[in-house]
N, CA, C and O atoms as a DFTB+ gen file, in Angstrom:
344 C
 N C O
     1  1      -8.503      22.410      45.464
     2  2      -7.813      21.355      44.756
     3  2      -8.615      20.985      43.512
     4  3      -9.846      20.988      43.535
     5  1      -7.926      20.673      42.450
     6  2      -8.574      20.412      41.172
     7  2      -9.176      19.033      41.068
     8  3      -8.978      18.172      41.925
     9  1      -9.904      18.852      40.014
    10  2     -10.474      17.549      39.693
    11  2      -9.797      17.038      38.437
    12  3      -9.396      17.815      37.570
    13  1      -9.675      15.722      38.349
    14  2      -9.009      15.104      37.208
    15  2      -9.865      15.240      35.964
    16  3     -10.999      14.763      35.946
    17  1      -9.345      15.887      34.913
    18  2     -10.089      16.110      33.679
    19  2      -9.201      15.751      32.493
    20  3      -8.738      16.627      31.762
    21  1      -8.967      14.443      32.311
    22  2      -8.036      14.007      31.295
    23  2      -8.721      13.159      30.239
    24  3      -8.148      12.943      29.171
    25  1      -9.926      12.670      30.498
    26  2     -10.594      11.720      29.616
    27  2     -10.801      12.230      28.211
    28  3     -11.090      13.407      27.999
    29  1     -10.650      11.326      27.243
    30  2     -10.832      11.704      25.850
    31  2     -12.270      11.453      25.403
    32  3     -12.779      12.146      24.523
    33  1     -12.911      10.482      25.998
    34  2     -14.304      10.183      25.684
    35  2     -15.198      10.768      26.779
    36  3     -14.776      10.890      27.930
    37  1     -16.409      11.122      26.426
    38  2     -17.324      11.736      27.388
    39  2     -17.546      10.837      28.603
    40  3     -17.578      11.333      29.729
    41  1     -17.701       9.522      28.401
    42  2     -17.914       8.599      29.512
    43  2     -16.732       8.645      30.471
    44  3     -16.919       8.750      31.683
    45  1     -15.520       8.566      29.936
    46  2     -14.335       8.613      30.782
    47  2     -14.227       9.943      31.496
    48  3     -13.841       9.984      32.665
    49  1     -14.557      11.025      30.823
    50  2     -14.470      12.353      31.439
    51  2     -15.394      12.435      32.644
    52  3     -14.999      12.962      33.684
    53  1     -16.617      11.926      32.526
    54  2     -17.557      11.971      33.646
    55  2     -17.034      11.165      34.823
    56  3     -17.132      11.609      35.966
    57  1     -16.470       9.968      34.558
    58  2     -15.913       9.153      35.634
    59  2     -14.750       9.872      36.303
    60  3     -14.672       9.910      37.531
    61  1     -13.855      10.437      35.518
    62  2     -12.661      11.056      36.054
    63  2     -12.969      12.339      36.811
    64  3     -12.259      12.678      37.758
    65  1     -14.013      13.058      36.415
    66  2     -14.364      14.284      37.114
    67  2     -14.829      13.997      38.536
    68  3     -14.791      14.890      39.382
    69  1     -15.271      12.766      38.821
    70  2     -15.698      12.419      40.173
    71  2     -14.515      12.085      41.068
    72  3     -14.686      11.921      42.276
    73  1     -13.320      11.981      40.500
    74  2     -12.136      11.655      41.285
    75  2     -11.567      12.935      41.887
    76  3     -10.898      13.709      41.203
    77  1     -11.834      13.147      43.152
    78  2     -11.394      14.347      43.861
    79  2     -10.689      13.923      45.150
    80  3     -10.852      12.782      45.583
    81  1      -9.921      14.800      45.764
    82  2      -9.297      14.456      47.043
    83  2     -10.329      13.910      48.021
    84  3     -11.419      14.462      48.177
    85  1      -9.961      12.816      48.674
    86  2     -10.871      12.140      49.589
    87  2     -11.595      10.976      48.964
    88  3     -12.186      10.169      49.682
    89  1     -11.570      10.858      47.638
    90  2     -12.204       9.734      46.944
    91  2     -11.340       8.485      47.075
    92  3     -10.122       8.572      47.232
    93  1     -11.983       7.333      47.009
    94  2     -11.296       6.048      47.063
    95  2     -11.125       5.519      45.640
    96  3     -12.061       5.553      44.840
    97  1      -9.926       5.031      45.332
    98  2      -9.624       4.420      44.037
    99  2      -8.900       3.106      44.293
   100  3      -8.493       2.819      45.418
   101  1      -8.744       2.313      43.243
   102  2      -7.909       1.118      43.320
   103  2      -6.554       1.460      42.715
   104  3      -6.472       2.007      41.615
   105  1      -5.495       1.133      43.445
   106  2      -4.134       1.372      42.987
   107  2      -3.489       0.031      42.667
   108  3      -3.535      -0.894      43.477
   109  1      -2.886      -0.073      41.482
   110  2      -2.141      -1.266      41.103
   111  2      -0.664      -0.905      41.151
   112  3      -0.201      -0.040      40.408
   113  1       0.083      -1.585      42.048
   114  2       1.506      -1.266      42.201
   115  2       2.334      -1.938      41.106
   116  3       1.796      -2.650      40.258
   117  1       3.617      -1.711      41.131
   118  2       4.507      -2.223      40.074
   119  2       4.580      -3.744      40.040
   120  3       4.967      -4.320      39.023
   121  1       4.212      -4.402      41.138
   122  2       4.197      -5.864      41.171
   123  2       2.841      -6.430      40.753
   124  3       2.661      -7.647      40.707
   125  1       1.886      -5.546      40.448
   126  2       0.553      -5.983      40.038
   127  2      -0.421      -6.191      41.187
   128  3      -1.543      -6.644      40.960
   129  1      -0.020      -5.870      42.426
   130  2      -0.905      -6.001      43.583
   131  2      -1.873      -4.829      43.624
   132  3      -1.492      -3.689      43.359
   133  1      -3.132      -5.114      43.960
   134  2      -4.148      -4.061      44.046
   135  2      -4.339      -3.630      45.496
   136  3      -4.328      -4.456      46.408
   137  1      -4.514      -2.334      45.694
   138  2      -4.730      -1.745      47.014
   139  2      -5.845      -0.708      46.914
   140  3      -5.928       0.014      45.920
   141  1      -6.694      -0.627      47.923
   142  2      -7.606       0.504      48.024
   143  2      -6.766       1.703      48.438
   144  3      -5.948       1.607      49.353
   145  1      -6.966       2.827      47.770
   146  2      -6.146       4.007      48.043
   147  2      -7.030       5.242      48.169
   148  3      -8.136       5.293      47.632
   149  1      -6.523       6.221      48.880
   150  2      -7.198       7.495      49.089
   151  2      -6.509       8.561      48.245
   152  3      -5.287       8.698      48.293
   153  1      -7.284       9.314      47.474
   154  2      -6.705      10.397      46.680
   155  2      -6.354      11.554      47.608
   156  3      -7.199      12.037      48.361
   157  1      -5.096      11.993      47.544
   158  2      -4.639      13.125      48.342
   159  2      -4.625      14.414      47.535
   160  3      -4.965      15.479      48.050
   161  1      -4.228      14.317      46.258
   162  2      -4.151      15.497      45.400
   163  2      -4.346      15.072      43.953
   164  3      -3.903      13.998      43.545
   165  1      -5.006      15.916      43.190
   166  2      -5.256      15.646      41.775
   167  2      -4.422      16.597      40.932
   168  3      -4.510      17.816      41.077
   169  1      -3.616      16.026      40.054
   170  2      -2.840      16.789      39.079
   171  2      -3.470      16.562      37.717
   172  3      -4.329      15.691      37.583
   173  1      -3.078      17.303      36.722
   174  2      -3.566      17.054      35.371
   175  2      -2.893      15.779      34.893
   176  3      -1.692      15.772      34.620
   177  1      -3.662      14.698      34.792
   178  2      -3.143      13.436      34.289
   179  2      -2.618      12.470      35.325
   180  3      -2.264      11.346      34.970
   181  1      -2.548      12.854      36.595
   182  2      -2.060      11.922      37.610
   183  2      -2.583      12.303      38.994
   184  3      -3.179      13.363      39.185
   185  1      -2.343      11.418      39.942
   186  2      -2.839      11.598      41.304
   187  2      -1.730      11.363      42.318
   188  3      -0.776      10.634      42.044
   189  1      -1.853      11.969      43.470
   190  2      -1.067      11.594      44.645
   191  2      -2.022      10.802      45.523
   192  3      -3.151      11.230      45.766
   193  1      -1.570       9.644      45.999
   194  2      -2.436       8.750      46.778
   195  2      -1.719       8.262      48.032
   196  3      -0.512       8.443      48.192
   197  1      -2.496       7.639      48.916
   198  2      -1.952       6.960      50.092
   199  2      -2.738       5.667      50.275
   200  3      -3.942       5.611      50.023
   201  1      -2.025       4.622      50.722
   202  2      -2.690       3.356      51.009
   203  2      -1.972       2.657      52.159
   204  3      -0.838       2.998      52.493
   205  1      -2.641       1.677      52.757
   206  2      -2.054       0.916      53.858
   207  2      -1.203      -0.192      53.251
   208  3      -1.704      -1.054      52.529
   209  1       0.092      -0.154      53.554
   210  2       1.021      -1.138      53.012
   211  2       0.980      -2.453      53.774
   212  3       0.200      -2.619      54.712
   213  1       1.821      -3.375      53.364
   214  2       1.884      -4.686      54.002
   215  2       2.954      -4.748      55.090
   216  3       2.911      -5.634      55.944
   217  1       3.912      -3.824      55.073
   218  2       4.965      -3.800      56.091
   219  2       4.441      -3.175      57.380
   220  3       3.519      -2.360      57.362
   221  1       5.044      -3.572      58.495
   222  2       4.635      -3.046      59.794
   223  2       5.805      -2.397      60.507
   224  3       6.960      -2.781      60.327
   225  1       5.476      -1.400      61.326
   226  2       6.453      -0.821      62.235
   227  2       5.867      -0.915      63.645
   228  3       4.901      -1.649      63.851
   229  1       6.416      -0.203      64.603
   230  2       5.946      -0.310      65.987
   231  2       4.524       0.213      66.183
   232  3       3.912      -0.039      67.220
   233  1       3.992       0.943      65.192
   234  2       2.640       1.489      65.292
   235  2       1.620       0.697      64.480
   236  3       0.440       1.048      64.467
   237  1       2.047      -0.346      63.815
   238  2       1.147      -1.144      62.982
   239  2       1.570      -1.076      61.523
   240  3       2.730      -0.803      61.213
   241  1       0.626      -1.325      60.638
   242  2       0.940      -1.311      59.210
   243  2       1.273       0.102      58.740
   244  3       0.672       1.079      59.187
   245  1       2.228       0.188      57.844
   246  2       2.763       1.467      57.377
   247  2       1.869       2.067      56.298
   248  3       1.377       1.357      55.422
   249  1       1.664       3.382      56.369
   250  2       0.944       4.121      55.339
   251  2       1.943       4.464      54.240
   252  3       2.991       5.052      54.505
   253  1       1.612       4.096      53.008
   254  2       2.492       4.331      51.864
   255  2       1.904       5.459      51.027
   256  3       0.703       5.479      50.757
   257  1       2.748       6.389      50.621
   258  2       2.330       7.484      49.734
   259  2       2.997       7.295      48.389
   260  3       4.177       6.951      48.311
   261  1       2.237       7.523      47.329
   262  2       2.772       7.492      45.968
   263  2       2.384       8.801      45.297
   264  3       1.292       9.323      45.520
   265  1       3.280       9.324      44.480
   266  2       3.014      10.572      43.769
   267  2       3.039      10.345      42.269
   268  3       3.664       9.404      41.779
   269  1       2.361      11.208      41.556
   270  2       2.317      11.179      40.087
   271  2       1.896       9.818      39.545
   272  3       2.502       9.289      38.613
   273  1       0.854       9.266      40.142
   274  2       0.334       7.968      39.684
   275  2      -0.665       8.234      38.557
   276  3      -1.638       8.960      38.756
   277  1      -0.435       7.650      37.368
   278  2      -1.327       7.925      36.240
   279  2      -2.660       7.192      36.360
   280  3      -2.778       6.181      37.052
   281  1      -3.651       7.730      35.671
   282  2      -4.952       7.095      35.521
   283  2      -4.756       5.828      34.707
   284  3      -3.813       5.757      33.919
   285  1      -5.610       4.826      34.865
   286  2      -5.400       3.500      34.271
   287  2      -5.134       3.519      32.772
   288  3      -4.369       2.683      32.291
   289  1      -5.724       4.425      32.020
   290  2      -5.521       4.454      30.575
   291  2      -4.116       4.921      30.212
   292  3      -3.640       4.652      29.109
   293  1      -3.449       5.619      31.131
   294  2      -2.122       6.157      30.850
   295  2      -1.002       5.357      31.517
   296  3       0.173       5.616      31.261
   297  1      -1.353       4.382      32.375
   298  2      -0.350       3.614      33.102
   299  2       0.272       2.518      32.260
   300  3      -0.385       1.931      31.400
   301  1       1.517       2.251      32.507
   302  2       2.223       1.191      31.808
   303  2       2.449       0.040      32.773
   304  3       2.962       0.244      33.874
   305  1       2.069      -1.176      32.368
   306  2       2.241      -2.317      33.255
   307  2       1.506      -2.086      34.550
   308  3       0.299      -1.843      34.546
   309  1       2.224      -2.160      35.673
   310  2       1.645      -1.796      36.958
   311  2       1.835      -0.307      37.181
   312  3       2.321       0.403      36.300
   313  1       1.461       0.154      38.333
   314  2       1.591       1.556      38.762
   315  2       0.597       2.470      38.060
   316  3       0.955       3.290      37.215
   317  1      -0.662       2.298      38.440
   318  2      -1.730       3.163      37.949
   319  2      -2.907       3.080      38.914
   320  3      -2.953       2.199      39.772
   321  1      -3.855       4.000      38.768
   322  2      -5.091       3.958      39.557
   323  2      -6.262       3.755      38.617
   324  3      -6.211       4.097      37.436
   325  1      -7.315       3.189      39.177
   326  2      -8.556       3.003      38.427
   327  2      -9.722       3.177      39.389
   328  3      -9.565       3.076      40.606
   329  1     -10.871       3.434      38.832
   330  2     -12.076       3.575      39.642
   331  2     -12.413       2.208      40.253
   332  3     -12.297       1.194      39.564
   333  1     -12.824       2.153      41.518
   334  2     -13.147       0.865      42.143
   335  2     -14.171       0.078      41.320
   336  3     -15.141       0.637      40.810
   337  1     -13.937      -1.209      41.206
   338  2     -14.852      -2.076      40.467
   339  2     -14.588      -2.176      38.988
   340  3     -15.265      -2.943      38.304
   341  1     -13.631      -1.435      38.464
   342  2     -13.310      -1.485      37.025
   343  2     -12.129      -2.382      36.773
   344  3     -11.713      -2.548      35.627
């Protein structure tokens, strides 16, 4: 699986190259809520992620998957990922 290599500045490139499947990121949903998320797959310019949602079913809280989530510099409004702590 690839690593995210989209950064235009050297600093951003180094940060983004560390984002690989299994890494933890912060996901901002369309309502502006932040969630800790797990990277499942890295595409050029976006990620597939999973996070624990707020809804519950008979097994507990539901795991939510999102695809083609852009890196924070490319996201509009909500719906983007960023490195934890940024």
